[in-house]
C-alpha positions in Angstrom: 10.4 -17.4 -26.8 7.4 -15.9 -28.5 7.1 -12.1 -28.6 5.1 -10.2 -26.1 1.5 -9.1 -27.0 0.1 -5.6 -26.5 -3.6 -5.0 -26.3 -4.8 -1.4 -26.0 -7.9 0.7 -25.9 -10.7 -1.9 -25.6 -13.2 -3.2 -23.2 -12.2 -6.6 -21.7 -14.2 -9.2 -19.9 -13.2 -12.3 -17.9 -13.5 -14.6 -21.0 -11.0 -12.3 -22.8 -8.4 -12.6 -20.1 -9.0 -16.4 -19.9 -8.1 -16.6 -23.6 -5.0 -14.6 -23.1 -3.9 -16.9 -20.2 -4.5 -19.9 -22.4 -1.8 -18.7 -24.9 1.0 -20.1 -22.8 4.3 -18.3 -22.9 3.0 -15.0 -24.3 3.7 -12.0 -22.0 0.6 -9.7 -22.1 0.7 -5.9 -21.8 -2.7 -4.2 -21.4 -2.7 -0.5 -22.2 -5.7 1.9 -21.7 -8.1 -1.1 -21.4 -11.5 -1.0 -19.6 -11.9 -3.7 -17.0 -14.3 -1.9 -14.7 -16.4 -4.2 -12.6 -14.7 -7.2 -14.3 -14.6 -10.5 -12.4 -11.0 -11.7 -12.6 -11.1 -13.6 -9.3 -8.9 -16.7 -9.0 -7.3 -16.2 -12.4 -3.6 -16.6 -12.9 -2.4 -13.3 -14.5 1.2 -13.7 -13.4 3.6 -11.5 -15.5 0.8 -9.4 -17.0 1.4 -5.6 -17.3 -1.5 -3.2 -16.8 -0.9 0.4 -17.9 -3.5 3.2 -17.4 -6.2 0.5 -17.2 -9.6 1.1 -15.6 -10.2 -1.4 -12.8 -12.8 0.4 -10.7 -14.8 -2.1 -8.7 -12.9 -5.0 -10.3 -12.7 -8.3 -8.5 -9.2 -9.8 -8.4 -9.8 -11.7 -5.1 -7.6 -14.8 -4.8 -6.0 -14.1 -8.1 -2.4 -15.2 -8.8 -0.7 -12.0 -9.9 3.0 -12.6 -9.1 5.4 -10.4 -11.0 2.7 -8.2 -12.4 3.1 -4.4 -13.0 0.3 -1.9 -12.5 1.1 1.6 -13.8 -1.2 4.6 -13.4 -4.3 2.4 -13.2 -7.7 3.7 -11.9 -8.8 1.0 -9.5 -11.0 2.5 -6.8 -12.8 -0.1 -4.7 -11.0 -2.9 -6.4 -10.8 -6.2 -4.5 -7.4 -7.8 -4.1 -8.5 -9.9 -1.2 -6.4 -13.0 -0.8 -4.5 -12.3 -4.1 -0.9 -13.4 -4.5 1.0 -10.3 -5.5 4.5 -11.4 -4.7 7.0 -9.2 -6.4 4.3 -7.1 -8.0 5.0 -3.4 -8.9 2.5 -0.6 -8.4 3.5 2.8 -9.9 1.1 5.7 -9.6 -2.6 5.1 -9.8 -5.7 5.4 -7.7 -6.5 2.3 -5.6 -8.5 4.2 -2.9 -10.9 2.3 -0.7 -9.8 -1.1 -2.0 -9.9 -4.4 -0.2 -6.4 -6.0 0.2 -7.2 -8.2 3.2 -5.1 -11.4 3.4 -3.2 -10.5 0.2 0.3 -11.8 -0.2 2.7 -8.9 -0.8 6.3 -10.2 -0.2 8.6 -8.2 -2.4 5.9 -6.0 -3.8 6.5 -2.3 -4.3 4.2 0.7 -4.2 5.4 4.1 -5.5 3.2 7.2 -5.8 0.0 5.2 -5.2 -3.2 6.4 -3.7 -4.3 3.9 -1.0 -6.6 6.1 1.1 -9.1 4.1 3.1 -7.8 0.7 1.9 -7.9 -2.3 4.2 -4.6 -4.3 4.5 -5.8 -6.5 7.4 -3.8 -9.8 7.7 -1.6 -9.3 4.7 1.8 -10.8 4.3 4.1 -7.8 3.9 7.7 -8.9 4.6 9.8 -7.0 2.1 7.0 -4.8 0.8 8.0 -1.2 0.1 6.0 2.0 0.1 7.3 5.3 -1.2 5.4 8.6 -1.7 2.0 6.9 -1.1 -1.2 8.4 0.3 -2.4 6.0 3.0 -4.8 8.2 5.0 -7.4 6.4 7.1 -6.1 3.1 5.7 -6.3 -0.1 7.9 -2.7 -1.2 8.2 -2.8 -2.9 11.6 -0.2 -5.6 12.1 1.8 -4.8 9.0 5.6 -5.0 9.0 7.4 -1.8 7.9 10.6 -2.9 9.6 13.7 -1.1 8.2 11.5 0.6 5.6 12.1 4.0 4.1 8.8 5.8 4.3 9.6 9.1 2.8 6.5 11.1 1.8 4.1 8.4 2.9 1.0 10.0 4.5 -0.5 7.6 7.1 -2.5 10.3 8.9 -5.6 8.9 10.7 -4.6 5.4 9.7 -5.0 2.3 11.9 -1.3 1.4 12.7 -2.0 -0.7 15.7 0.5 -3.5 16.2 2.5 -2.5 13.2 6.3 -3.1 13.2 8.2 0.1 12.5 11.5 -1.0 14.0 14.4 0.8 12.4 12.1 2.4 9.9 12.8 6.0 8.6 10.2 8.6 8.0 11.4 11.2 5.5 10.1 14.7 4.7 6.4 14.8 3.8 5.6 11.7 5.8 2.8 11.7 8.4 1.3 9.7 11.3 -0.9 12.6 12.4 -3.8 11.4 14.5 -3.0 7.7 13.6 -3.8 4.9 16.0 -0.5 3.4 17.1 -1.4 1.3 20.2 1.0 -1.7 20.5 3.0 -0.7 17.5 6.8 -1.2 17.7 9.1 1.8 17.1 12.5 0.6 18.4 15.2 2.4 16.4 12.7 4.3 14.2 13.6 7.8 13.0 10.4 9.9 13.2 12.1 13.3 13.3 10.7 14.4 9.9 7.2 12.9 10.3 4.1 14.9 11.1 3.2 13.6 14.6 0.4 16.1 15.3 -2.4 14.7 17.4 0.0 12.6 19.6 0.5 13.6 23.2 2.2 12.2 26.3 0.0 9.1 26.1 1.8 8.1 22.9 5.3 8.3 24.4 5.2 4.8 25.9 4.3 3.3 22.5 7.0 5.4 20.8 9.7 4.2 23.2 13.0 3.6 21.5 12.1 5.9 18.5 14.1 9.1 17.7 12.0 12.3 17.7 13.0 15.9 17.5 12.9 18.4 20.3 10.1 20.3 18.5 8.0 17.1 18.3 8.6 16.4 22.0 7.6 19.9 22.9 4.4 19.6 20.8 3.5 16.4 22.6 3.9 18.0 26.0 1.9 21.0 25.0 -0.8 18.8 23.6 -1.2 17.5 27.2 -1.8 21.1 28.4 1.7 21.8 29.8 3.7 24.8 28.9 7.3 24.4 27.7 10.0 27.0 28.7 
């Protein structure tokens, strides 16, 4: 097995990544590299490691990126549309307003990642994990969070319609405040520590089967204009 290769502190273009891919069997670690607005669409970067790289407006649509790691990258408005990110790891970083539509995310993990305003429409998300992520105003409709531990995940004002939250647990710092939850499934979900502000009696049917606190229940009733006690 040939030793891994580390490249740091330089500007990279598509042709540079293609040359790295051509060196079969050499794991590649990119550190502090500038890939802003780069076209990496449809490339196979499986096993690559990106650390503190700039990927703002980069195009990775339909790329094959299985087993990749992305640590503290700046990637606002990056396109991961249709990319295969099976078993990829995202730790920290700014991916706000990105396009993840139709991406494949089985086994992928997100920890401490900014995902505000991202679109995750029609992604494959079985086994995907999120922890301590900012997901405000994100489009997450139809995603599966079944049995997930969503501590400190902020989904306020997000589109959560038709999501599967069965047996999920929302920990301290988590939020679904003012989120759209129509037709989502919450059987067995523990919402007692989540911020549920903005949800009233009209949300109770959707939340059927979930566990909420007495304080949350009172808040929902009061939001409908009723007085408790």
